[in-house]
C-alpha positions in Angstrom: 61.0 -7.4 55.5 57.6 -5.6 54.9 59.1 -3.1 52.5 60.0 -6.0 50.1 56.4 -7.0 49.7 55.4 -4.3 47.1 58.5 -5.2 45.0 57.8 -8.9 45.3 54.1 -8.3 44.2 55.2 -6.1 41.3 57.6 -8.7 40.1 55.0 -11.4 40.4 52.5 -9.3 38.4 55.1 -8.7 35.7 55.8 -12.5 35.5 52.1 -13.2 35.1 51.7 -10.6 32.4 54.9 -11.9 30.6 53.6 -15.5 30.7 50.2 -14.4 29.3 51.9 -12.5 26.5 54.2 -15.4 25.7 51.2 -17.7 25.4 49.4 -15.2 23.2 52.4 -14.9 20.9 52.7 -18.7 20.8 49.4 -18.9 18.9 50.0 -16.0 16.4 52.0 -18.2 14.0 49.1 -20.6 13.8 47.0 -17.9 12.3 49.7 -16.8 9.9 50.3 -20.4 8.8 46.8 -20.4 7.2 48.5 -19.0 4.1 51.2 -20.2 1.8 54.7 -19.0 2.7 55.8 -18.9 -1.0 54.6 -19.5 -4.5 56.2 -23.0 -4.8 54.3 -24.2 -1.7 51.1 -22.7 -3.1 51.4 -24.3 -6.5 52.4 -27.7 -4.9 49.4 -27.6 -2.5 46.9 -26.5 -5.3 48.2 -29.2 -7.6 47.8 -31.8 -4.8 44.4 -30.5 -3.8 42.8 -30.4 -7.2 44.7 -33.4 -8.6 43.7 -35.8 -5.8 40.7 -34.1 -4.2 42.3 -32.9 -1.0 40.4 -29.9 0.2 42.8 -29.3 3.1 45.7 -28.7 0.7 43.6 -25.9 -0.8 42.2 -24.3 2.3 45.7 -24.2 3.8 46.1 -21.1 1.6 43.0 -19.4 2.8 43.6 -16.8 5.4 41.4 -17.1 8.5 38.7 -14.4 8.5 39.0 -13.9 4.7 36.2 -14.6 2.2 37.2 -16.6 -0.9 35.2 -16.6 -4.1 34.3 -20.1 -5.3 32.5 -20.7 -8.6 32.0 -24.2 -10.2 29.1 -23.8 -12.6 27.4 -27.0 -13.6 29.1 -28.9 -10.7 27.7 -27.4 -7.6 24.9 -24.9 -7.1 26.6 -22.8 -4.4 28.7 -19.9 -5.8 29.9 -16.9 -4.1 32.2 -15.8 -1.2 32.9 -18.3 1.6 35.0 -18.5 4.7 37.7 -21.1 5.2 35.5 -23.7 6.9 32.6 -23.2 4.4 35.1 -23.5 1.6 36.5 -26.8 3.0 33.0 -28.2 3.3 32.0 -27.2 -0.3 35.3 -28.5 -1.8 34.9 -31.8 0.1 31.4 -32.2 -1.3 32.5 -31.2 -4.8 35.4 -33.6 -4.7 33.2 -36.4 -3.5 30.9 -35.8 -6.5 33.4 -35.3 -9.3 36.4 -37.4 -8.1 39.3 -35.4 -9.4 42.1 -37.3 -11.0 44.6 -34.6 -12.3 45.4 -30.9 -12.2 48.1 -29.4 -14.5 49.2 -25.8 -14.4 49.0 -24.3 -17.9 49.8 -20.7 -17.3 50.9 -18.5 -14.4 51.2 -14.8 -14.3 52.4 -12.5 -11.5 50.8 -9.1 -11.5 53.1 -7.2 -9.2 51.0 -4.0 -9.3 48.1 -5.9 -7.7 50.2 -8.2 -5.6 48.5 -11.1 -7.3 49.3 -14.3 -9.0 46.9 -15.7 -11.7 47.0 -19.4 -12.4 45.2 -21.2 -15.2 45.2 -25.0 -15.2 43.4 -27.9 -16.6 41.4 -30.1 -14.1 40.4 -33.7 -15.0 37.3 -34.9 -13.2 34.6 -37.5 -13.5 31.3 -35.7 -14.2 28.2 -37.9 -14.5 30.4 -40.9 -14.9 32.4 -39.5 -17.8 36.0 -38.1 -17.8 35.9 -34.4 -18.4 38.6 -31.7 -18.5 37.8 -28.2 -17.3 39.9 -25.0 -17.0 40.4 -23.7 -13.5 41.3 -20.1 -12.8 42.9 -19.4 -9.4 44.0 -16.1 -8.0 46.4 -15.7 -5.2 47.1 -12.5 -3.3 50.3 -11.5 -1.5 50.2 -9.8 1.8 53.2 -9.4 4.2 55.1 -12.0 2.2 52.4 -14.7 2.4 50.2 -15.9 -0.4 46.5 -16.6 0.1 43.8 -17.8 -2.2 41.4 -15.1 -3.3 39.3 -16.9 -5.9 38.8 -20.3 -7.6 36.7 -20.4 -10.7 36.0 -23.3 -13.1 34.9 -22.8 -16.7 31.4 -24.0 -17.2 30.4 -26.7 -19.7 
């Protein structure tokens, strides 16, 4: 029986490695799910996010490790490029301040050469206790069949 020991050990090592690889691959879809799988899902989440003040619906389209440009002049002082967690924090603070009540897509344009989708919409908020409508400009980028948020800008008042 001693000559079976190396074979047994080799099979055991292979099983351990296979188990580790399976566990690693199990978590890969979680990273990929940090983007929108298609444009319909993206538009639905962005409408819900900006219409009701749900930052998680928006950051669901931000790829982990990417930086997203956020710009809301006159509403928050922080402008620039932010990671997913920072963006969620800033959007949560912004929504707490302006209490969004509606978002309506006005225009959407796919730019195939750049693998981008440009969305223009009107955003209804409460600013200093008064209802106000602002234009929002959102850019999505397609990579490997998934859409991620690249930038969100609000027209200043």
